[in-house]
C-alpha positions in Angstrom: -1.4 -19.7 13.5 1.4 -19.9 10.4 5.2 -21.6 10.7 7.7 -19.0 11.4 9.5 -20.2 8.3 6.0 -19.5 6.2 6.0 -16.3 8.0 9.5 -15.7 7.2 8.8 -17.1 3.4 6.4 -13.6 3.2 8.5 -11.5 5.1 10.6 -11.7 2.2 8.5 -11.7 -0.8 6.8 -8.7 0.6 9.9 -6.2 1.3 11.3 -7.8 -2.4 7.9 -6.5 -4.2 9.0 -3.0 -2.3 11.9 -3.4 -3.6 10.9 -2.2 -6.9 9.5 0.6 -6.1 13.0 1.8 -4.1 14.6 2.3 -7.5 16.6 4.3 -9.0 14.1 4.8 -12.1 10.7 3.2 -10.6 7.8 2.2 -12.4 4.2 4.2 -12.8 2.0 3.6 -10.2 -2.0 4.9 -9.3 -4.2 3.2 -6.8 -7.1 3.5 -6.7 -8.7 3.2 -2.8 -12.6 3.3 -1.5 -12.5 6.5 0.0 -13.1 6.1 3.5 -9.5 3.8 3.9 -7.0 6.5 5.1 -10.7 6.8 7.5 -10.9 2.9 9.0 -8.6 1.5 12.3 -6.6 -1.0 10.0 -3.7 -1.9 11.7 -1.9 0.6 13.7 -1.4 4.2 13.1 1.6 4.0 11.4 -0.3 2.4 8.7 -2.3 5.5 7.7 1.0 7.8 8.2 2.4 4.9 5.5 0.4 5.9 2.8 0.4 9.3 3.2 4.7 9.5 3.1 4.0 7.5 0.2 1.8 9.5 -1.8 4.0 12.8 -2.4 6.4 10.6 -4.7 6.2 11.8 -7.9 5.6 7.9 -10.0 3.0 6.7 -7.1 -0.4 8.2 -7.9 -2.8 7.5 -5.3 -7.1 8.4 -6.4 -9.5 7.8 -3.7 -13.3 6.0 -5.3 -15.8 7.6 -4.2 -18.3 5.6 -1.9 -21.2 6.3 -4.1 -19.8 5.0 -7.0 -20.6 1.1 -5.5 -18.7 -2.0 -5.7 -17.7 -3.1 -9.1 
């Protein structure tokens, strides 16, 4: 189990990284995900909803990797 300070430090770092995407001119970002990832029950249902909400941002591209291509 992580100490409270470790958890807090991780949250602060994650929020700092996330703030880069909320800038007035964010960097272009393309993410390649396994095609099955959106259907896997990871975390709460709101995780999938969050991914969908991110996908409409003009600077962010999400591309599925077909399972037939295997692991690189």
